[in-house]
N, C-alpha and C positions, 0 to 999 in steps of 0.2 A: 740299550745305548750306553757305550762306556764314555766315562767322562775323565778327562787329564786331571791331575793334581791340582793345577791352577784353577781349572773350572770348578773342581769341588771346594777348594778353598774360598773361590769368589761366591759361590752359591751360599757357603756356610756363614762367611762374614757379611755378604751383600744383604741378605734378607734381614739379618738381625739389624744391620746398620740402616737399611732403608727404614724399617720401623722406628728406631731410635731418633733418626733425623725427621721423620715426618711427625713424631710425638713433639720433639722441640719446636718444629715449624708450626704445629697446631697450637702450642702454648702462646707463641707469638701471635698467631692468627686470631685466637680468640680474644685478644686484648684489644678491642676495637675501639675504646675510649683513648688510646694512644696512636694516633695515625703512624708514626714513625715505626710501629712494629710491622706493619704490612710488608715493608721491602725484605726485611730479613726472614719473614715468614716464607714468602714467594721463593727467595734463594734457597732456603732450607728444603722446602718441597721440591724443587727443581733437582736437587742433588739427591734426594730421596728417590725419586722417579728414576734418576738415571741408575743409581744402585738396583732398583727394583726391576727395570727391565733387564738389566745385564745379567742379574741372577736368573731371571725366568727364563732368559734365552739358554742357558746352560743345562737346564734339566726339569723344573717343574712342570708336570704333564698338564695337558688341558682339562678343563673341569668336565667336558662331556665325556671323558674317560673315567669318571669316579666308579668306584664299586657300589653295586646296590647294598642297601641296609636289608638285614631280616625284617620282614613284614611285621613281626610283632614289635620290634625295636622302634621302627620307623613310626608305627601306630602309638606308641608309648610317648616318643618325643612330640609328634605332632599334638596329641592329646594334651600333654603338658603345657606346650606352648600356648595352644588355644585357651586353655582354662587360664594360664597367666593374663593372656589378652583380655579374656572376659573380666577377670578380677580386676584390672586395673581400669577398666571402661565403667564399671560398676560401681567402685569405692567410692563413696563420699559423693554419689551422684546428686544427692539432696541438697549438698552444701557447695560443691564446685562444678560447674560455675555458680557465681553469686546469685545470678537472676536469669530472666528469659529475654534475650535480646528481640526486639520488634520483628526482625527477619523471621524468626523460629515462631513467633506468636502469631503473626498473621495468616499463614496456610493453616495452623492449627485452630484458629477462630473460624475461618471459613468452613473448615471440615465439621465443627461444631453446628454451622448453620445448616450445613447440607443435611445432617443427622436430625435436626430438630425443627427447621423451618420449611424444609422442603427446597432450600436454596440449591441453585444449579450455577456453579461457577462459569464464567465464559471461558472459551477455549484457552485464551492467555489471560494472566493476572496482570494487569497494567501496574497495579501497586507494588509488584515485585519484579521490576524490570523487565515486563512482559515474559514471563516464565510460563510455560504451559501449566495447566490446573491439574495435571496427572498427580502431583505431590498431594493435593486436596483430597483427591478420591482414595489415596492410600490411607492417609490420616484419618479419614472418616470411617474407614474400615478398621482402623486400629482403635478408634475410640468407641467402636461398639463393643469391645473386650475390656478396655482400660479406662478407667476415669481420667479426665483432662487434667492432671497435676503437672507440676513441673517435672518431677521425676518420670513419669510416664511418658510425657512428651519428649524427653531426652533419651527414654528408652527405645524409642522408635528408631533413632538414629543410631545408636549403639547396636541394635540388632542388625542394621544395614552394614555398619562397619565390620562387625564379625562375620556376617554372611559373607563379604567377600574374601575373608582370609582362607577358606578352602579352595576357592577359585583361584586366587594368587599362588597358592601352593602349587596346585595342580599344574597350571600354565608353566611355572618355572621347573617343576618336577620334570615336565615333559620336555623341557629345553636343556636342563643341565643335571638332572639327576637328583636323588633325594636329599643328600647333604647340603648342597648349597641352597635348595629349596626350603630346607628347614632352618638354615641360618638366615635367610632373608626373612622367613616368618618371624623367626626370633626379633630381628631388628625392627621389623614393623610393630611387632605386640609391645616392644618398650619403647618405641620412638615416640618423643613429645609432640612431634609434627603430627603424627597419627592421632596421637591420644587426644590432643586439644580438639580437633575437629570431629572426632567420635563423640564428643560428649557436649558440644555447645549447640545442638540442633542445626547444624550447618547442611543445607540441602545438597551442597556439592559432595557430602559423604557419600552419596549414591554413585559418584562417577565410578570410583575403582570396581565396584560390584558388576556394574554392566559392561565395564570395560574387559574385566578379565573373565566374564561369564563368556563374552564372545570370542577372546582368544583362547579360552581352554578348549571350548567345543570345537573352534575352527582348528586347532592344532590336532586334537584328537581324531577329528574326522579326516584329515591329510594324512596323518602318521598311521592310523589304521584302515584307510581306504573304505570308510564306511560313509553313507549318506545321511542316516538320521541325525548326526550332531549339526548339520550345516542349517537346517531350520530352527534348531535350538539357538545357534549363534545368532541367525538373524533376529530372533525375538529379542535376545539380549541387546544387540545393537540398535533396534528400533527404539526399545524402553528406554535406553540411556539418552537418546535424542529429546526424549520429553523432561528430562530430569533437571539439568543444570548447564548454563551457558559453555563452560568449560569442555563437555563432552562433543561439541561440535568439531574439535580438533580430531577427534579419534577415528572417524572413517578415513582420513588421511592414513593413518598408521594402519588401519586394516587394509588399504589398498597396497601400501608398501609391502607388508606383511605377504599379500598374495602374490606380489610382484617377484619378491624374494623366492617364493616357494616353487614359482613357475620357473624362474631361472635355474633353481637347484634341482629341481625334478620335474621337468615337463611332462615327462610321460604320466606321472601320476596325477597331476593336475588336470592334464587333458582328459584322462579317463575319468575324472570327477565333475567335468565341465557341467554336466545336466543338474545335479543336486546343487552345484554351487551358483548355477545361473538362477535355478528356481528358488534358492534361498535369497539371492540378491533382489529377486522380483519381489518376494515377500517382505523385505525389509522396506523396498520402496513404496509398496501399497500400505504398510503399516504407518509408515511417515509421511503420506499422502498430504493429511491435512497440515502438518508443518511445512512440508515444501510448498505448498501452495500459498500459506500465510507468508512464508519468507518471499515469495515470489511477488506477492501483491504488496509487500512493504518495501521491495527492493533492496533489501539487506538481512542478515542473519539474526537481526535483533536490534531493538533501540539502544541496549546497553552497549553493545558491540560497536555501535555507530558513535556513541557519546563519547567511549574510552579509547578508541583505536588511535594508536601512536602515530598513524600516517598523518593525522592532522597536525601533530607537532612539527613532522618531518616537512610539511608543505609550508608551515608558517615560518620555520627556521631555514628552509631551502638547504636543508642539510641531513646527513643520515646521523649527526651527533645525537638526536634523541634516542635512537636504536641503540647506539654504542654505548650511551650511559645507561639505559635500561639493561643491556646484556651485562655489562659490569655489575651493577647492583644486583641482579639475579645471581650473578656467580658468586658473588660476595655473600650471599643471604645465607648460604648452607654451612659456612665454617666461620663467618667473621660476624657480619652486621644484622642479621635477621631480619626482621621486618618491624616496622614502628606501630603498627595496629595492636593496642594492649589487649585486646580480645584474642589475639592470634600468638602473642608473644610476649616475654618478659624483658621490658627494657632493653630492646635491640639485641637479646641475646642470639647466638647462633641458632639456627632451628635444628641444627644436628648435635649430638654430644659429642665429646671429643673423640672416643673411639669410633663411632660411625663415621664421624668426619673424617679421621685419618684413613680409614680403608676405603671410604667412599672415593677420596682423591686417587688413591692407588688403583682402585678397582675401575673407575671412571675411564682413566687413561689407558689402563691395560685394554680394557672392552673396545675403546677406539682403536687401538693397535689390532685387536683381533676381530675387528668388525665384520669381516667376511665370514666368521664361524656363525651359525644359527643363533646361539644364545646370545652372543653379542649384537648381532645385527638387530633381534627384536629389543634388546635392551637400550641399546643407543637411539635406535628410531623412537622406541617409545618413550623415552627420557626427553628428547629434544621436541618431539611433535606434542606431547602432553604438557611441555614447558610453553608452547606458544601462547596459550591464553595469558599468561602471565608476562611473558616477553613482548607481546604486543599491545599491552594496556599502558595507556599514559599515565597511570597512578603508579604510586611507590610499589616496593616489592609485593609479590603477589603469592604468597604461600598458599593462601586458599584456592585460587584459581589454578593452583599446579598440583593439586592432590593427584592427578592421574599420573605425575611423574615420579610421585614418592614411592611406589613399590620397586621402580626401576633404581632408584636411588639407593634403597635397601638391597637389592640384588647387587649392586656394584660394591658395596660393602663387605656383603656375603661371600661373594666369588673372591675378593682380594684376600679376606681373612682365611677362607679354605685353602687358597693358592699358599699363602704364608705359612699356615699351620702343617700343611703336607710338605712343603720344601723343607722346613726346618726338621721335621718328624723324620724325613727321609734321609738328612745328612747327619742328624745328631741323634743317632738310633739309641744309644745308652741314655740319651737325656729326654726321651720321649714322655715320661711321665710329668717332667717338668714343663715342657712345652705344652702338654695337654692342659695342665694346671694353669699355666700362663693364658693359655687361650680362654679356658673357663673363667679365669679372673677377669680379663678383657671383657667378656660377655657380661658379667655380673657388675663390673664398673659401670658399663654402658647403662645397664638398667638403673642403677642407683642414681647416678647424675641425672638422668632423664627425670627420675621420680621426685629427687629432692628439688630439681628445678620447677617442676609442674606442682606437685603437691604442697611445696613449702614456699617457694620463692615467688611463683606467678600466683599461686592462691592468695598469698599476702600481699601482693602488689596492689597499691591504692587505685592505680589507673585501671588495671583489669578488674577490680572490683567494681568500679563505677562504670566500666563501659558496656555491663551486661544490664543496661537499664535497671539498677538496683533500686532506683527511686520508684519506677511504676511498678515494678516486681513487689516492693514493699507495700505500695498502696493496695495492689491487688490481694495479696495476702491478708492485709487488714481488714479489708472489708469481709472476707471469707470467715474471719476468726472473731467478728464483732456482729453476729446476727441480730443484735437489738439496736444497731444504729442505722438511721438513714444518711446517705453520704452525698454531698454536694461537691463535685470534681472540678478543680480549674480545667480548662479546655485541654491542655498538654496532656492530662491525666484521662479525662473523659473520652478522648478520642484516640488513645494509645492502646495499639494493639496488644500489649502484654496486659493492661489491666482488663481490657474487653475478654480477652481468652480466659484469665483466671477467674473473672467475675461473670462469665456468661450465664449462670444459672442464678445470679443476685441483681438482675437488671432492675427488678421491681423496686429496689431501694437505693438505687443510684441515679443522680440527677446531674445536669451540667451546670457549674458556678459561672453563670453570666450575670454579673451585677446589673448590667444595664437591663436585660430581660426580667430579671428577678424584681425590679425595684417596684415596690408596692404590691406585690403579689404574695400570696399565702404559700408558706413553706410546707413540705410534707411532715406531718406529725404522727403518723400512724405506729411509730416504734418509740422507744423510751429515749433516744437521744437523736441528734443531728449532729453530723460532723463535717465542717466546712475543712477541705482538702486542698492547699496551696501549692504550688512548687516552688523551688530554689529562687530566691530573689524577690518575692512576694510578701517580704515582711511589713511593708507600709501597708499593704492591703489586708494583711492579717491584723494590724493595728486598728484598723478602719473597721473591721468586723467586731473586734472586740469593744469597741466604743459602742456598737448596736446592740451587742449582746454580751454585756460585762460579766455574767455570771458561768461563761464558757471555761472550760479547762484545757490548757494546751498540752498535747503530748508529743512533740516534735521528733521526727527521725534524723539523727545526726551522724555525720561521719565521725573517724577516729580522731579528728582535729576539732571536734566541737561544731563543726558548721552545719547549719540545717539544711537538710536536702528536701525534706517535705515537712510542710506546716499541717498538723491536724488539730483542730479546735472543736473540742467535744462541747455541746451545748444541750443541757436537759430540756426534754420537751413539757409542756407545749411552748412552740418558738412562735413569736410575732412575726408578721410579713416583715421582709427585709425593706426598709424604707430610707431612701436618703433624699435629701431636697436641694442639693447643689451638684454641680458637675460641669462638664464640657460636653457639648453635643457632637457626636460622631457621625462623619459622612464617608461613603465609599467602602464600607465593609458590613457584612450582615444583613439584617432587613433594611437598615439606614435610618438615620435620625435617632439613634439611641443616645443615651446619656451616660457617661463614664464618671464615676466619683473621684477616680485617680487615673493619672497616667502612669501605669506601673505594670507594662506587659513584657512576659519574658517568653512568648511564644506565638508564632504566626496565628495560631488558632484563637489567641485571645481577641484578635481582631474579627473574628467571624470567617476568617479565610484559610483555606486548605494548602495553597501553593501560590507562588509569585505568577503575576505581577502583582503589586501591592501599591496602593495609592489611597492613604486615608488622611482625613482632615478632620481636625476638633476646632471648635469654634466656641467662644463663649467670653466671660470677664474674670478677671482675677484682680484680687484685692491686696493693695500694699498696705500693711497695717500703719506704717510711718514713712515719711519721706526718707529717702539715702540711697546709697549704693546697694544694688542687689545683682548678686552673682545668679546668672541664668544658665542651666546646662540642660543639653538634651543628651542623655547617655544611650548611644545606639551605635550600630556598626553599619548601618544603613544611611539612606540620605533623609535628611532631617530638617526642617526649617522652623523658625520662630518668628512670627510676625507680633508687634506689639503697637498697638494704637495705628495700626496701618502701616508701621514700618519694620522691615526685616532686620532682626537685630542678632539672630543666629542662623548660619548656614553651615551644616555638617560637612558640607564639601570642603569647606574653609576652616573649619574648627566647631567644636561642640559647645564653647563656653564663651560667654560675653558677661561683662559687667556694665550694667547701665543704671541712670540714675532715675528713680521714680518718685513721683510726687504720692503723698497719702492718699489713698481712694482707689476707684475702680478704675481698671484699665482692660481695653479690648484685646483679645489674645486670638491667634490661629495658629494652630501647630500641624505640620505636615510631615506624614511618613511615608517613604517611597522604597521599593525594591523592584526590579525588573526581572531578575533571574535568581539563580542559586538557590533550589529549595533545600539542599543539604545543610546549609549554615543556619544556626539558631537566629530568630529575629527577636531582638530587645528593643525595647522603646521606652524610657522613661523620662519625665520632664521633673528636674530638680531646680532648688533655687536655695541662696545662701542670703538670708535677710542680714540687714545692717547689724553687726556686733556679733554675728554668728561666726563660729570657727568652722563648722563644717556643713556641706551640702545635705539636704533632705528633700525627699519626694514632696512636691507641693500638695498640702493636705486637703482633704474635702471641703474645710470650712474655708479656705482662700478662694474658692471658685463662687461664681455668681449662682443666684437661685435658679431652679428648673420652673419654668413657667408653669 
């Protein structure tokens, strides 16, 4: 095709100018802390897209027409990118992430119970948003060969993430050719979005593996007119439905793809209707237990019902919640990221600047060319697999949109390939410089992602804390101290992370329930006993130190010196834990227990696993002298304090009150209530400020009446 001088000039200057304007626009876009930068960023991207489309109309050819690579060179590039991806997902896996989040530890604990206790998990795991127990079976097989350490647990998910890469590559190679497929693979290999979820033990890491296993074999069967790939594709489809909620959107994508292929080549599809139908029947048979479960429940899952944005739409009687969520999601890629510290660093965009620029250019180009096969697959795949995030009432959802990630990488790869091809075709003498610039952009993308992940995000305090670092530290400490018996506060004793790490150490781990342990002998069969308390239980530690003054404290502190875990080591023999004063607790646990302090930081401290909560303490409190006392209930929940039959504090109106008390004993009744919301920590503390004191303190044990 001949080009006029004007068109040649437009393409030469347009492609370069489009990239320059997009780069400046991305610079503004990434400044999320300054709201005023959004408008100029959008304007610059709009001009960039205008030049981009104008330039591509004049000459740059379709990706589907790219030339093949020599097989040996393709193999070298694929192998190099795969090794890079493997290295980045294994590098410092024992340190980053900092700990094991309970969602990763729970299935691993069940897997160990399967191996060593003959435990058979239920079809659905209610503790994990009613996910199928398929993952538990896979992990149990994994732990037959690998010890259940933090690294080996995360390695399981890394293997899944890496196993998806050949399938993703094969899918895009069939759609667009080896060059774009290799670029797509590279962007995924260095992409922080993929890097994060490959390494943190997130079960959704399996979604791309089953997605692209389905698509790759489906495409191959259609293109080669072979029957055997279709049942393999059906196996991947059925397996994916047993993994993670987000995969439930994928059957819609599979139907859209089949409808597209039927419209494009009805003759081929009709000739393959028998193997396709048989494979569909196979997929339905394999997922029959799930289909039956959903039919009985009347929904696709409890978590989906809880988080479906439709509830907000009904409450507000408007589509504004959907519009807000769509805008948040659109800005997630290049501007505001997401707020979850485990998944992101301080609202940083989830794409690096290079990927972000070409993602925008490639996304709109794909919309423009969406009738062509590569772009139809990519656009449909991106939107369909974004639905689990878009339809959630929670904030931005990069973890539920992992299925959209490979398509986002394809958009960036396709745009970069177009740009490099167009520039090299019009600046023939400058090809070495253009190729060098392209390589520089790819290197910069990798460098920015690695710096953000391995330096910034790894050093971020919130990210460090969010991986259950306290429970992980407790679990590892128990393994490292085989000479010690541990008494754990309920928040640790019942924590999946501790239970997983210390599965084989259960013989020297006991719950630290002061009410149940009162006047009971402690386990003295090793050289030390360690009391382990969670953050906020300093007053309880002081109480234990009063009982065991020869103990040695070795706290676990954060970088600011704040104690996150109290560890008090007491040499054996240890006398029975005995106290003679306290308040009697009703409505939780066995009932009628006596608590020496009201210093609770976790719902399990009350002997309860989940709301509703209604606990009452009754007893007496001693005012050592007459005067004005400050009384405080420290809680986020409903709390009440009755003194001598008169309500003096009601947390619904305020947590603090100053009252005049005469010297001597007074009847006291405390109440703690919570109806719902199991995801928010339950704190309940009773403090006072005696006459003349400057600060509040937890009411000490000696201020309570004697236990009968």
